[in-house]
N, C-alpha and C positions, 0 to 999 in steps of 0.2 A: 799633294798634286805632283804630277810628273813634270820635270823641268822642261821637257820638250813642249808640253802643252802650254806652259807659262811663256816660253819664248815665242811660240806661235801667236799666243793671244796678245802679246805686246808688240808684235811686228806689224807695222802699218806702212802704207804708201806715203811718200812725202807730199802728195797732193791732197791728203786728208785735211778737212776743214778743222779749224781750231776747236769748234764745239764738239766735233766727232772725236777728236783727240782727247778732250776732257771726259767724254762719256766712256771711252775705252779705259782711260786711267782710273776712273771711278769704279770700274768693274774688277780691277786687278790689284793684287797685293804689293804693287811696286810703285815707285814714284817717277818712272820714266818710260818712254816708248822708244823702240828701235825703228828707225826709218830704213826700209829696204826697197830695192828696185824689183822689177818683175822677175828677176832670177834669184831673189832673196839675198842679194849681196847687201851687206850693211853699208848704208850711206852715212849714217850718223845717228845721234840720239837727241831727244828733246825731253827735258825734265818738267815737272810740275812748276818749278820756279821759272823756267824759261817761258812757259805759257802764261803764267801770272804776270810777268814783266811785259809781255806783248799786249795783254789785255789792258793793263794799267796804262800802257803807252797809247791806247786808243784804237788798236786794231779791231776790226770787225770779226765777230765769231765765225762768220762764213768764209773768211779768208783762209787760204791754204797755210798749213803750218810750216811749209818748207823753208821760209826765211828765218825760222827760229832754230833750225837744226844745227847742232854742234857737229860739224863734219870731222872726219878722221879721229874718232874717239880712241883713247888708249884702251886696248883690249888685253885682258890677262886671263890666264887659266889658274886653277887652284894649285897648280904645281909651280907657278912663278914665284920668285922671291921679290918682295917689295922693293928691295934695292935695285933690282934689274928692270923694273917697270918705268 
């Protein structure tokens, strides 16, 4: 699969409901979602573990996922050295 298609398929709005986030995660071969704004600017990421903790904490599945987003994630490219990240 083309990496651009994967990135697009895991990029969602921060207003997405927890249930919809889980449905999206279930369709894709990754364990996280990228939260983007209307201009596709990265706002943060949310992992399967983040969602699991929110659900265990009693959050309703129809609640927006935005409170679970890890803002300002560390972003690296394949040319970056681990020591520099």
